[in-house]
N, C-alpha and C positions, 0 to 999 in steps of 0.2 A: 635515485627511489621518489618516487611516485607517492601522493596522499595518499592516503586513505579512503574509499568509498566510504561516505557518510550515509546509513539508513534509520531513517525516522520508520518505525514499525507502531500500529498503532489500531485498536479493538473499536470503531466506532458503533455509533448508538447502543442497546440497550444489550447485546448478544454479551452473556457469561461464559462464555466457553472459549479458554486463551489454550490448548494445549498444541496447538498445532502453531499456533503464533510464537511459541516457545521454541516452538523444536526449528522453527527458519529460523529463527532470533540466535538459538545457538549453532546452525550451521553457515549460515554468512556469519558470524564471528569468528568460529573455526576455518573458514576459505579468509581471514582476515577481514573484515569490513568492520568499519565502529559502526556499534549499533545503539541506539536507543530507541529503547519501548516504552511506552506512553502508557501503558497500561491497558483496564477497563473500562468501557463506557466512555468514551470521546466523543464529543463533539466533533464536526467537522472543522471551525473554528480553531478548535485548542489545537487538533494535529497540524492545521498551516500555520497558525501560530509557530510552536515546536519546532516545525521542519524549517521555517527560515529564521528563527533564534539558534539555532545548531548546523548553520548551513551547508543541510543538506540535500545530496545529490540525489537522493530517492527517497519516497514515501510507500510503501507498505501495508497494504489496507488488508485485513480481514474480516468477511461478515459472515457467518451462516445462520444469521436470522430473515434473511428474503428481503433486506431493503438495500444490498447494494446499490441499488441504481438510484435511488436517492444519496445516498452515501457519497457512494463512488462520485457522480454527478459533483453533489455539491464542494467537493474539497478539490476538483478539478476548477472547477469556476470559482471557488474563492484566491487556490492561484495565480489565475489569470490576472483575478482580479488587483492580488498583492505584487503583481511583475514577479510571478517567481514560477510563469510557466517551465521555464529551466526543471525542473526539478520531477524525476521522471515520478510517473504513480504506476505501480503496479496491485495487483489485487489476488483476494485467492479465499475460498469458501464453498458453501453449500452455492454455485450460482447457477443457474440453469445454462445447458448448450445456446440455447438461443439469445441468451442476455447479453453471452459475450461479441461476438459481432458490434453492438449497440455501444457498449462497454468501450471498444476500441475505438468505434467509431471518435465519443466523447473526448478519446484523449487519453482513455489507460492503458499504457505500451505492453504489460500483458496479461493473463489471467491465469492463474493456476488450482486446478480443482482435488477432488481425493482422486477421481477417476481418467485426468487425462493432463496429458503432455502441455506446455505451456504452448501456447496463440506462437509466437514465435523465439529464438534463443535467444537467450539467458545468461549471462548479461551482452545487449547486442546490440 
């Protein structure tokens, strides 16, 4: 029997809308993953500290406020600084189509939006 995938889900920044991430948390849990939801208003530093402390396989970020480029970038940078670049980062929310390739270049594995399928097969 293989170990369960450990996923940290977080709402970075000031965005207070969490219905979507709670739906994702339940879906991942129902798929057999272990989900740690950090709650609202998390800093990138808090998210990375939790991911490392929880020995996470991946981090899912949800942003609806428009701050995705700054917040996703900082999480990826901090993971690299903490020698945890093997933790996969994925994201979702209200993210303009034009920003998705930029996020992918930064190291975000895939991006989910309300109107667009993921940018690659998940997991994969």
